[in-house]
ZADO-1210 file (C-alpha; in nm, 4 decimals, padded with zeros to 6 digits):
<atoms>
<atom x="00.0000" y="00.0000" z="00.0000" code="MET" pos="1"/>
<atom x="00.1615" y="00.3257" z="-00.1151" code="ILE" pos="2"/>
<atom x="-00.0727" y="00.5761" z="00.0460" code="TRP" pos="3"/>
<atom x="00.0021" y="00.5208" z="00.4125" code="GLN" pos="4"/>
<atom x="00.1840" y="00.7319" z="00.6656" code="GLY" pos="5"/>
<atom x="00.1904" y="00.8625" z="01.0186" code="ARG" pos="6"/>
<atom x="-00.1575" y="00.8535" z="01.1730" code="PHE" pos="7"/>
<atom x="-00.2143" y="01.1172" z="01.4393" code="ASP" pos="8"/>
<atom x="-00.5944" y="01.1011" z="01.4472" code="GLY" pos="9"/>
<atom x="-00.9198" y="01.1239" z="01.2523" code="ASP" pos="10"/>
<atom x="-00.9859" y="01.4877" z="01.3336" code="ASP" pos="11"/>
<atom x="-00.9272" y="01.7010" z="01.0195" code="PRO" pos="12"/>
<atom x="-00.6741" y="01.9066" z="01.2135" code="LEU" pos="13"/>
<atom x="-00.4496" y="01.5995" z="01.2220" code="TYR" pos="14"/>
<atom x="-00.4961" y="01.4961" z="00.8602" code="HIS" pos="15"/>
<atom x="-00.2069" y="01.4166" z="00.6329" code="ARG" pos="16"/>
<atom x="-00.2362" y="01.3741" z="00.2579" code="ILE" pos="17"/>
<atom x="-00.2601" y="00.9943" z="00.2668" code="PHE" pos="18"/>
<atom x="-00.5842" y="01.0296" z="00.4652" code="GLN" pos="19"/>
<atom x="-00.7464" y="01.2309" z="00.1844" code="ARG" pos="20"/>
<atom x="-00.6574" y="01.0029" z="-00.1083" code="VAL" pos="21"/>
<atom x="-00.9146" y="00.7898" z="-00.2868" code="ASN" pos="22"/>
<atom x="-00.8023" y="00.5190" z="-00.5285" code="LEU" pos="23"/>
<atom x="-01.0332" y="00.5547" z="-00.8263" code="GLU" pos="24"/>
<atom x="-01.1277" y="00.3982" z="-01.1586" code="ASP" pos="25"/>
<atom x="-01.4501" y="00.5911" z="-01.2281" code="ASN" pos="26"/>
<atom x="-01.4089" y="00.9378" z="-01.3767" code="TYR" pos="27"/>
<atom x="-01.7720" y="01.0191" z="-01.2977" code="ASP" pos="28"/>
<atom x="-01.6669" y="01.0476" z="-00.9317" code="ASN" pos="29"/>
<atom x="-01.4513" y="01.3543" z="-01.0008" code="ILE" pos="30"/>
<atom x="-01.5830" y="01.6715" z="-00.8437" code="LEU" pos="31"/>
<atom x="-01.4857" y="02.0289" z="-00.9422" code="PRO" pos="32"/>
<atom x="-01.1494" y="02.1305" z="-00.7940" code="ASN" pos="33"/>
<atom x="-01.0532" y="01.7741" z="-00.6988" code="ASP" pos="34"/>
<atom x="-00.6875" y="01.7029" z="-00.7573" code="PHE" pos="35"/>
<atom x="-00.6701" y="01.4049" z="-00.9916" code="VAL" pos="36"/>
<atom x="-00.3459" y="01.2090" z="-01.0187" code="LEU" pos="37"/>
<atom x="-00.2168" y="00.9836" z="-01.2926" code="HIS" pos="38"/>
<atom x="00.1232" y="00.8205" z="-01.2940" code="GLY" pos="39"/>
<atom x="00.2999" y="00.8120" z="-01.6305" code="PHE" pos="40"/>
<atom x="00.5308" y="00.5137" z="-01.5815" code="SER" pos="41"/>
<atom x="00.7023" y="00.5623" z="-01.9137" code="VAL" pos="42"/>
<atom x="01.0582" y="00.6463" z="-02.0163" code="ASP" pos="43"/>
<atom x="01.0590" y="00.5158" z="-02.3723" code="GLU" pos="44"/>
<atom x="01.1050" y="00.8767" z="-02.4847" code="GLY" pos="45"/>
<atom x="01.4171" y="00.9061" z="-02.2688" code="VAL" pos="46"/>
<atom x="01.5479" y="00.5845" z="-02.4220" code="ASN" pos="47"/>
<atom x="01.4912" y="00.7202" z="-02.7725" code="ARG" pos="48"/>
<atom x="01.6640" y="01.0435" z="-02.6695" code="ASN" pos="49"/>
<atom x="01.9708" y="00.8467" z="-02.5542" code="LYS" pos="50"/>
<atom x="01.9215" y="00.9403" z="-02.1896" code="GLY" pos="51"/>
<atom x="01.9505" y="00.7382" z="-01.8672" code="ARG" pos="52"/>
<atom x="01.6405" y="00.5242" z="-01.8375" code="VAL" pos="53"/>
<atom x="01.4684" y="00.4547" z="-01.5070" code="GLY" pos="54"/>
<atom x="01.2128" y="00.7366" z="-01.4836" code="ALA" pos="55"/>
<atom x="00.9300" y="00.4898" z="-01.5436" code="LYS" pos="56"/>
<atom x="00.9726" y="00.3795" z="-01.1819" code="ASP" pos="57"/>
<atom x="00.9269" y="00.7291" z="-01.0392" code="ALA" pos="58"/>
<atom x="00.5490" y="00.7766" z="-00.9983" code="PRO" pos="59"/>
<atom x="00.5114" y="00.5461" z="-00.6985" code="ASP" pos="60"/>
<atom x="00.8267" y="00.6834" z="-00.5357" code="VAL" pos="61"/>
<atom x="00.6936" y="01.0386" z="-00.5655" code="ILE" pos="62"/>
<atom x="00.3609" y="00.9231" z="-00.4255" code="ARG" pos="63"/>
<atom x="00.5358" y="00.7788" z="-00.1190" code="LYS" pos="64"/>
<atom x="00.7174" y="01.1082" z="-00.0716" code="SER" pos="65"/>
<atom x="00.3819" y="01.2921" z="-00.0619" code="CYS" pos="66"/>
<atom x="00.2065" y="01.0792" z="00.1971" code="THR" pos="67"/>
<atom x="00.2970" y="01.2621" z="00.5187" code="ASN" pos="68"/>
<atom x="00.2498" y="01.6231" z="00.4122" code="PHE" pos="69"/>
<atom x="-00.0111" y="01.7915" z="00.6342" code="PRO" pos="70"/>
<atom x="-00.3447" y="01.8898" z="00.4825" code="VAL" pos="71"/>
<atom x="-00.3918" y="02.2665" z="00.5137" code="VAL" pos="72"/>
<atom x="-00.7039" y="02.3174" z="00.2996" code="ASN" pos="73"/>
<atom x="-01.0293" y="02.1896" z="00.4459" code="ALA" pos="74"/>
<atom x="-01.1728" y="02.0839" z="00.1092" code="ASN" pos="75"/>
<atom x="-00.8581" y="01.9124" z="-00.0196" code="PHE" pos="76"/>
<atom x="-00.9200" y="01.5821" z="-00.2001" code="ALA" pos="77"/>
<atom x="-00.6884" y="01.3753" z="-00.4165" code="LEU" pos="78"/>
<atom x="-00.8195" y="01.1041" z="-00.6468" code="LYS" pos="79"/>
<atom x="-00.5539" y="00.8629" z="-00.7726" code="ASP" pos="80"/>
<atom x="-00.6235" y="00.6784" z="-01.0985" code="PHE" pos="81"/>
<atom x="-00.3057" y="00.4701" z="-01.0972" code="GLY" pos="82"/>
<atom x="-00.0317" y="00.4383" z="-01.3574" code="ASN" pos="83"/>
<atom x="-00.0113" y="00.4337" z="-01.7342" code="ILE" pos="84"/>
<atom x="00.2615" y="00.2024" z="-01.8616" code="THR" pos="85"/>
<atom x="00.4407" y="00.1406" z="-02.1897" code="CYS" pos="86"/>
<atom x="00.5654" y="-00.2175" z="-02.1870" code="ASP" pos="87"/>
<atom x="00.5629" y="-00.2535" z="-02.5667" code="ASP" pos="88"/>
<atom x="00.7732" y="00.0595" z="-02.6443" code="ALA" pos="89"/>
<atom x="00.4666" y="00.2179" z="-02.8080" code="ASN" pos="90"/>
<atom x="00.5215" y="00.5661" z="-02.6688" code="LEU" pos="91"/>
<atom x="00.2653" y="00.7273" z="-02.8943" code="GLU" pos="92"/>
<atom x="-00.0122" y="00.5006" z="-02.7660" code="GLU" pos="93"/>
<atom x="00.0817" y="00.5695" z="-02.4039" code="ALA" pos="94"/>
<atom x="00.0655" y="00.9436" z="-02.4714" code="GLN" pos="95"/>
<atom x="-00.2748" y="00.9041" z="-02.6359" code="ASN" pos="96"/>
<atom x="-00.4052" y="00.7127" z="-02.3350" code="ILE" pos="97"/>
<atom x="-00.2824" y="00.9847" z="-02.1019" code="LEU" pos="98"/>
<atom x="-00.4412" y="01.2539" z="-02.3195" code="ALA" pos="99"/>
<atom x="-00.7797" y="01.0811" z="-02.3108" code="GLU" pos="100"/>
<atom x="-00.7675" y="01.0437" z="-01.9325" code="LYS" pos="101"/>
<atom x="-00.6606" y="01.4045" z="-01.8797" code="VAL" pos="102"/>
<atom x="-00.9409" y="01.5218" z="-02.1061" code="GLN" pos="103"/>
<atom x="-01.1957" y="01.3445" z="-01.8870" code="ARG" pos="104"/>
<atom x="-01.0465" y="01.4983" z="-01.5724" code="VAL" pos="105"/>
<atom x="-01.0559" y="01.8520" z="-01.7053" code="LEU" pos="106"/>
<atom x="-01.4053" y="01.8201" z="-01.8489" code="GLU" pos="107"/>
<atom x="-01.5202" y="01.7281" z="-01.4973" code="LYS" pos="108"/>
<atom x="-01.3572" y="02.0391" z="-01.3550" code="GLY" pos="109"/>
<atom x="-01.0752" y="01.8490" z="-01.1846" code="GLY" pos="110"/>
<atom x="-00.7150" y="01.9643" z="-01.1573" code="LYS" pos="111"/>
<atom x="-00.4828" y="01.7357" z="-01.3501" code="SER" pos="112"/>
<atom x="-00.1648" y="01.6210" z="-01.1755" code="LEU" pos="113"/>
<atom x="00.0740" y="01.3762" z="-01.3419" code="VAL" pos="114"/>
<atom x="00.3843" y="01.2144" z="-01.1977" code="PHE" pos="115"/>
<atom x="00.6227" y="01.1029" z="-01.4746" code="GLY" pos="116"/>
<atom x="00.8076" y="00.9390" z="-01.6284" code="GLY" pos="117"/>
<atom x="01.0271" y="01.1017" z="-01.8847" code="GLY" pos="118"/>
<atom x="00.9466" y="01.4459" z="-02.0192" code="HIS" pos="119"/>
<atom x="00.7605" y="01.2826" z="-02.3048" code="GLU" pos="120"/>
<atom x="00.4769" y="01.3107" z="-02.0513" code="VAL" pos="121"/>
<atom x="00.4482" y="01.6753" z="-02.1573" code="MET" pos="122"/>
<atom x="00.3154" y="01.6096" z="-02.5070" code="PHE" pos="123"/>
<atom x="00.0606" y="01.3592" z="-02.3756" code="GLY" pos="124"/>
<atom x="-00.0538" y="01.5931" z="-02.0980" code="HIS" pos="125"/>
<atom x="-00.0777" y="01.8906" z="-02.3327" code="TYR" pos="126"/>
<atom x="-00.2741" y="01.6829" z="-02.5838" code="SER" pos="127"/>
<atom x="-00.5304" y="01.6160" z="-02.3118" code="GLY" pos="128"/>
<atom x="-00.5667" y="01.9884" z="-02.2487" code="LEU" pos="129"/>
<atom x="-00.6105" y="02.0512" z="-02.6199" code="ARG" pos="130"/>
<atom x="-00.8871" y="01.7879" z="-02.6319" code="LYS" pos="131"/>
<atom x="-01.0612" y="01.9395" z="-02.3296" code="ALA" pos="132"/>
<atom x="-01.0216" y="02.3025" z="-02.4388" code="PHE" pos="133"/>
<atom x="-01.0206" y="02.3029" z="-02.8203" code="PRO" pos="134"/>
<atom x="-01.1209" y="02.6680" z="-02.8464" code="ASN" pos="135"/>
<atom x="-00.9137" y="02.8147" z="-02.5638" code="LYS" pos="136"/>
<atom x="-00.5653" y="02.9620" z="-02.5685" code="LYS" pos="137"/>
<atom x="-00.3441" y="02.7241" z="-02.3716" code="ILE" pos="138"/>
<atom x="-00.0213" y="02.8508" z="-02.2197" code="GLY" pos="139"/>
<atom x="00.2629" y="02.6252" z="-02.1076" code="ILE" pos="140"/>
<atom x="00.5241" y="02.7216" z="-01.8507" code="ILE" pos="141"/>
<atom x="00.8144" y="02.4797" z="-01.8560" code="ASN" pos="142"/>
<atom x="01.0767" y="02.4708" z="-01.5808" code="PHE" pos="143"/>
<atom x="01.3569" y="02.2978" z="-01.7662" code="ASP" pos="144"/>
<atom x="01.7231" y="02.3206" z="-01.8580" code="ALA" pos="145"/>
<atom x="01.6268" y="02.2224" z="-02.2137" code="HIS" pos="146"/>
<atom x="01.3905" y="02.3588" z="-02.4786" code="PHE" pos="147"/>
<atom x="01.2755" y="02.0076" z="-02.5797" code="ASP" pos="148"/>
<atom x="01.2155" y="02.1419" z="-02.9302" code="ASN" pos="149"/>
<atom x="01.4316" y="01.8934" z="-03.1156" code="ARG" pos="150"/>
<atom x="01.3021" y="01.7992" z="-03.4597" code="GLU" pos="151"/>
<atom x="01.1804" y="01.4402" z="-03.4854" code="ILE" pos="152"/>
<atom x="01.4261" y="01.1980" z="-03.6442" code="ASP" pos="153"/>
<atom x="01.2149" y="00.9698" z="-03.8700" code="PRO" pos="154"/>
<atom x="01.4414" y="00.6781" z="-03.7795" code="GLN" pos="155"/>
<atom x="01.3728" y="00.7215" z="-03.4071" code="ILE" pos="156"/>
<atom x="01.0349" y="00.8903" z="-03.3736" code="GLY" pos="157"/>
<atom x="00.9232" y="01.1325" z="-03.1070" code="GLU" pos="158"/>
<atom x="01.1104" y="01.1376" z="-02.7787" code="SER" pos="159"/>
<atom x="01.1465" y="01.3206" z="-02.4492" code="SER" pos="160"/>
<atom x="01.3197" y="01.6008" z="-02.6382" code="GLY" pos="161"/>
<atom x="01.0694" y="01.6654" z="-02.9186" code="THR" pos="162"/>
<atom x="00.7480" y="01.7678" z="-02.7416" code="GLY" pos="163"/>
<atom x="00.7534" y="02.1412" z="-02.8070" code="PHE" pos="164"/>
<atom x="00.8531" y="02.0876" z="-03.1698" code="TRP" pos="165"/>
<atom x="00.5505" y="01.8575" z="-03.2032" code="GLN" pos="166"/>
<atom x="00.3173" y="02.1167" z="-03.0539" code="ILE" pos="167"/>
<atom x="00.4546" y="02.3847" z="-03.2858" code="ALA" pos="168"/>
<atom x="00.3670" y="02.1678" z="-03.5865" code="GLN" pos="169"/>
<atom x="00.0023" y="02.1914" z="-03.4839" code="GLU" pos="170"/>
<atom x="00.0022" y="02.5724" z="-03.5032" code="GLY" pos="171"/>
<atom x="00.0860" y="02.8639" z="-03.2785" code="CYS" pos="172"/>
<atom x="00.2631" y="02.7626" z="-02.9580" code="ILE" pos="173"/>
<atom x="00.2360" y="02.9671" z="-02.6377" code="ASN" pos="174"/>
<atom x="00.5140" y="02.8689" z="-02.4018" code="CYS" pos="175"/>
<atom x="00.7561" y="03.0157" z="-02.1513" code="LEU" pos="176"/>
<atom x="01.0657" y="02.8171" z="-02.0528" code="HIS" pos="177"/>
<atom x="01.2309" y="02.8972" z="-01.7202" code="ILE" pos="178"/>
<atom x="01.5781" y="02.7784" z="-01.6242" code="GLY" pos="179"/>
<atom x="01.7164" y="02.7292" z="-01.9743" code="ILE" pos="180"/>
<atom x="02.0889" y="02.6453" z="-01.9750" code="GLN" pos="181"/>
<atom x="02.3144" y="02.7840" z="-02.2444" code="ARG" pos="182"/>
<atom x="02.5407" y="02.4798" z="-02.2113" code="ASN" pos="183"/>
<atom x="02.2501" y="02.2369" z="-02.2600" code="SER" pos="184"/>
<atom x="02.1053" y="02.3698" z="-02.5865" code="ASN" pos="185"/>
<atom x="02.2770" y="02.4043" z="-02.9217" code="THR" pos="186"/>
<atom x="02.2504" y="02.7204" z="-03.1302" code="LEU" pos="187"/>
<atom x="02.0087" y="02.5270" z="-03.3506" code="LYS" pos="188"/>
<atom x="01.7723" y="02.4735" z="-03.0561" code="LEU" pos="189"/>
<atom x="01.7915" y="02.8422" z="-02.9603" code="PHE" pos="190"/>
<atom x="01.7248" y="02.9327" z="-03.3223" code="ASP" pos="191"/>
<atom x="01.4269" y="02.6975" z="-03.3352" code="THR" pos="192"/>
<atom x="01.2931" y="02.8543" z="-03.0160" code="ALA" pos="193"/>
<atom x="01.3173" y="03.1998" z="-03.1710" code="HIS" pos="194"/>
<atom x="01.1502" y="03.0874" z="-03.4929" code="GLN" pos="195"/>
<atom x="00.8597" y="02.9343" z="-03.2997" code="PHE" pos="196"/>
<atom x="00.8258" y="03.2406" z="-03.0764" code="GLY" pos="197"/>
<atom x="00.9114" y="03.0434" z="-02.7628" code="MET" pos="198"/>
<atom x="00.9776" y="03.2730" z="-02.4664" code="LYS" pos="199"/>
<atom x="01.2451" y="03.1888" z="-02.2091" code="TYR" pos="200"/>
<atom x="01.4237" y="03.2956" z="-01.8932" code="ILE" pos="201"/>
<atom x="01.7808" y="03.1706" z="-01.8655" code="LEU" pos="202"/>
<atom x="01.8961" y="02.9955" z="-01.5499" code="SER" pos="203"/>
<atom x="02.1463" y="03.2804" z="-01.5038" code="ASP" pos="204"/>
<atom x="01.8536" y="03.5223" z="-01.4712" code="GLU" pos="205"/>
<atom x="01.6972" y="03.3434" z="-01.1747" code="LEU" pos="206"/>
<atom x="01.8269" y="03.5347" z="-00.8764" code="PHE" pos="207"/>
<atom x="01.6648" y="03.7350" z="-00.5982" code="TRP" pos="208"/>
<atom x="01.7426" y="04.0842" z="-00.7258" code="GLU" pos="209"/>
<atom x="01.5927" y="03.9967" z="-01.0644" code="ASN" pos="210"/>
<atom x="01.2564" y="03.8786" z="-00.9282" code="LEU" pos="211"/>
<atom x="01.0664" y="04.1967" z="-01.0322" code="PRO" pos="212"/>
<atom x="01.1803" y="04.1509" z="-01.3927" code="GLN" pos="213"/>
<atom x="01.0908" y="03.7806" z="-01.3875" code="ASN" pos="214"/>
<atom x="00.7483" y="03.8550" z="-01.2400" code="TYR" pos="215"/>
<atom x="00.6903" y="04.0990" z="-01.5234" code="GLU" pos="216"/>
<atom x="00.7810" y="03.8382" z="-01.7843" code="VAL" pos="217"/>
<atom x="00.5483" y="03.5822" z="-01.6266" code="ILE" pos="218"/>
<atom x="00.2589" y="03.8250" z="-01.5847" code="ASN" pos="219"/>
<atom x="00.2944" y="03.9355" z="-01.9458" code="HIS" pos="220"/>
<atom x="00.2831" y="03.5706" z="-02.0536" code="PHE" pos="221"/>
<atom x="-00.0209" y="03.4873" z="-01.8389" code="LEU" pos="222"/>
<atom x="-00.2351" y="03.7839" z="-01.9376" code="ALA" pos="223"/>
<atom x="-00.3619" y="03.6693" z="-02.2814" code="PRO" pos="224"/>
<atom x="-00.3978" y="03.2950" z="-02.2171" code="ILE" pos="225"/>
<atom x="-00.7172" y="03.1186" z="-02.1054" code="ASP" pos="226"/>
<atom x="-00.5734" y="02.8139" z="-01.9286" code="VAL" pos="227"/>
<atom x="-00.2296" y="02.7362" z="-01.7912" code="LEU" pos="228"/>
<atom x="-00.0330" y="02.4126" z="-01.7868" code="TYR" pos="229"/>
<atom x="00.2835" y="02.3963" z="-01.5759" code="LEU" pos="230"/>
<atom x="00.5425" y="02.1263" z="-01.6390" code="THR" pos="231"/>
<atom x="00.8544" y="02.0767" z="-01.4277" code="VAL" pos="232"/>
<atom x="01.1471" y="01.8789" z="-01.5658" code="CYS" pos="233"/>
<atom x="01.3550" y="01.7973" z="-01.2602" code="MET" pos="234"/>
<atom x="01.6814" y="01.8267" z="-01.4506" code="ASP" pos="235"/>
<atom x="01.6405" y="02.2031" z="-01.4229" code="VAL" pos="236"/>
<atom x="01.7747" y="02.1716" z="-01.0667" code="PHE" pos="237"/>
<atom x="02.1345" y="02.1488" z="-00.9560" code="ASN" pos="238"/>
<atom x="02.2712" y="01.7962" z="-00.9223" code="ALA" pos="239"/>
<atom x="02.3315" y="01.8579" z="-00.5515" code="ALA" pos="240"/>
<atom x="01.9563" y="01.8643" z="-00.4844" code="ILE" pos="241"/>
<atom x="01.8374" y="01.6609" z="-00.7851" code="ALA" pos="242"/>
<atom x="02.0864" y="01.3803" z="-00.8509" code="PRO" pos="243"/>
<atom x="01.8229" y="01.1381" z="-00.9757" code="GLY" pos="244"/>
<atom x="01.7545" y="01.2606" z="-01.3305" code="VAL" pos="245"/>
<atom x="01.8339" y="01.1537" z="-01.6843" code="SER" pos="246"/>
<atom x="02.0643" y="01.4492" z="-01.7590" code="ALA" pos="247"/>
<atom x="02.2458" y="01.5940" z="-01.4582" code="LEU" pos="248"/>
<atom x="02.2762" y="01.9722" z="-01.4284" code="ALA" pos="249"/>
<atom x="02.5895" y="02.0502" z="-01.2304" code="TYR" pos="250"/>
<atom x="02.5167" y="02.4226" z="-01.2575" code="ASN" pos="251"/>
<atom x="02.1379" y="02.3980" z="-01.2464" code="GLY" pos="252"/>
<atom x="01.9127" y="02.6163" z="-01.0344" code="ILE" pos="253"/>
<atom x="01.8445" y="02.5663" z="-00.6633" code="PHE" pos="254"/>
<atom x="01.5098" y="02.5542" z="-00.4859" code="ALA" pos="255"/>
<atom x="01.6034" y="02.8726" z="-00.3043" code="ASP" pos="256"/>
<atom x="01.3966" y="03.1764" z="-00.2071" code="ALA" pos="257"/>
<atom x="01.4111" y="03.3297" z="-00.5552" code="ALA" pos="258"/>
<atom x="01.2830" y="03.0095" z="-00.7170" code="PHE" pos="259"/>
<atom x="01.0202" y="02.9499" z="-00.4481" code="SER" pos="260"/>
<atom x="00.8693" y="03.2968" z="-00.4805" code="HIS" pos="261"/>
<atom x="00.8558" y="03.2653" z="-00.8582" code="LEU" pos="262"/>
<atom x="00.7090" y="02.9155" z="-00.8471" code="TYR" pos="263"/>
<atom x="00.4407" y="03.0123" z="-00.5946" code="ARG" pos="264"/>
<atom x="00.3555" y="03.3186" z="-00.7996" code="HIS" pos="265"/>
<atom x="00.2720" y="03.0881" z="-01.0906" code="ILE" pos="266"/>
<atom x="00.0739" y="02.8489" z="-00.8703" code="LEU" pos="267"/>
<atom x="-00.1473" y="03.1349" z="-00.7536" code="LYS" pos="268"/>
<atom x="-00.2808" y="03.1875" z="-01.1045" code="SER" pos="269"/>
<atom x="-00.6467" y="03.0888" z="-01.1271" code="ASN" pos="270"/>
<atom x="-00.5768" y="02.9812" z="-01.4850" code="LYS" pos="271"/>
<atom x="-00.3632" y="02.6856" z="-01.3721" code="LEU" pos="272"/>
<atom x="-00.5415" y="02.3555" z="-01.4371" code="VAL" pos="273"/>
<atom x="-00.2593" y="02.1060" z="-01.4946" code="ALA" pos="274"/>
<atom x="00.0815" y="02.0296" z="-01.3444" code="LEU" pos="275"/>
<atom x="00.3306" y="01.7497" z="-01.3957" code="ASP" pos="276"/>
<atom x="00.6798" y="01.6449" z="-01.2904" code="PHE" pos="277"/>
<atom x="00.9183" y="01.4639" z="-01.5204" code="ALA" pos="278"/>
<atom x="01.2607" y="01.2993" z="-01.5287" code="GLU" pos="279"/>
<atom x="01.2803" y="01.1767" z="-01.1692" code="VAL" pos="280"/>
<atom x="01.4990" y="00.8660" z="-01.1983" code="ASN" pos="281"/>
<atom x="01.4975" y="00.6527" z="-00.8799" code="PRO" pos="282"/>
<atom x="01.7888" y="00.4423" z="-01.0070" code="THR" pos="283"/>
<atom x="02.0264" y="00.7331" z="-00.9503" code="TYR" pos="284"/>
<atom x="01.8383" y="00.9221" z="-00.6794" code="ASP" pos="285"/>
<atom x="02.0516" y="00.9484" z="-00.3642" code="ILE" pos="286"/>
<atom x="01.8267" y="00.9324" z="-00.0556" code="ASP" pos="287"/>
<atom x="01.5266" y="01.0002" z="-00.2818" code="ASN" pos="288"/>
<atom x="01.6306" y="01.3670" z="-00.2935" code="LYS" pos="289"/>
<atom x="01.4828" y="01.4306" z="-00.6366" code="THR" pos="290"/>
<atom x="01.1571" y="01.2481" z="-00.5660" code="ALA" pos="291"/>
<atom x="01.1162" y="01.4344" z="-00.2376" code="ARG" pos="292"/>
<atom x="01.1754" y="01.7656" z="-00.4118" code="LEU" pos="293"/>
<atom x="00.9148" y="01.6838" z="-00.6764" code="ALA" pos="294"/>
<atom x="00.6697" y="01.5808" z="-00.4037" code="ALA" pos="295"/>
<atom x="00.7265" y="01.9041" z="-00.2113" code="SER" pos="296"/>
<atom x="00.6638" y="02.1069" z="-00.5271" code="LEU" pos="297"/>
<atom x="00.3391" y="01.9185" z="-00.5859" code="ALA" pos="298"/>
<atom x="00.2408" y="01.9919" z="-00.2264" code="ASN" pos="299"/>
<atom x="00.2946" y="02.3617" z="-00.2919" code="GLU" pos="300"/>
<atom x="00.0024" y="02.3406" z="-00.5364" code="TRP" pos="301"/>
<atom x="-00.2101" y="02.1622" z="-00.2780" code="PHE" pos="302"/>
<atom x="-00.1404" y="02.4393" z="-00.0274" code="MET" pos="303"/>
<atom x="-00.1934" y="02.7275" z="-00.2709" code="GLN" pos="304"/>
<atom x="-00.5398" y="02.6119" z="-00.3743" code="THR" pos="305"/>
<atom x="-00.8440" y="02.6769" z="-00.1572" code="ASN" pos="306"/>
</atoms>
């Protein structure tokens, strides 16, 4: 049993997250503002992208890291619909399954939360939003060291690094990438980002004194969109606090005060309907540092929402 933890009592004042989780298989049970969790136990995209596989084992580890957080919102409820797998290497089918499930969540008024998996989860999650909101302007904020806008190699197919290129092929793309590393993206990828109109904040620009400028960039991005999807690739963080990822970032960002204020500012947006975490790799995760960080960032959403 994954969802179990320290039991201090039945009174709501004592509740921890594991006491508010319902294991579900019926989407008709979703109520407006319920948090609805799917695990995307897939890293076929990482494999195709020549990364370190192992992220498919992350969803349950992140779940375990969430269990003991205290419940601070009286109406908090989390419905867990289990994991999507990809045992036959058919990544595209796994993404389609995720998209269909996310669509059902959002059409019920739920808040979609996905624990990946490789960052190929992003294209599946976004596709679900597009199905649910075909006539709305969807904005994506991506915390990531990489643009993930690599053109698809016909010999390999889509991967964890092609999601934003795929979205751009469907039409106008509205995205803001935060934490981009100059040493992790070729000039071609920067050029592609500029051609697609992808906005970005470099990792070097994430420091306390620059918060007002970063707030301005985010607010400008949020203003014209109808719904917001936030995706967090854990390789955006420094290897000291996120050692369990596919591509280590030795000079990545830290979960310091500057990051926390910026992250919480985004979570406060009433346009936010979907959040996921990608690239946690338990095989290389020392003391579950990366999984615990992802869990704590998910809990920030739980605490920000009334």
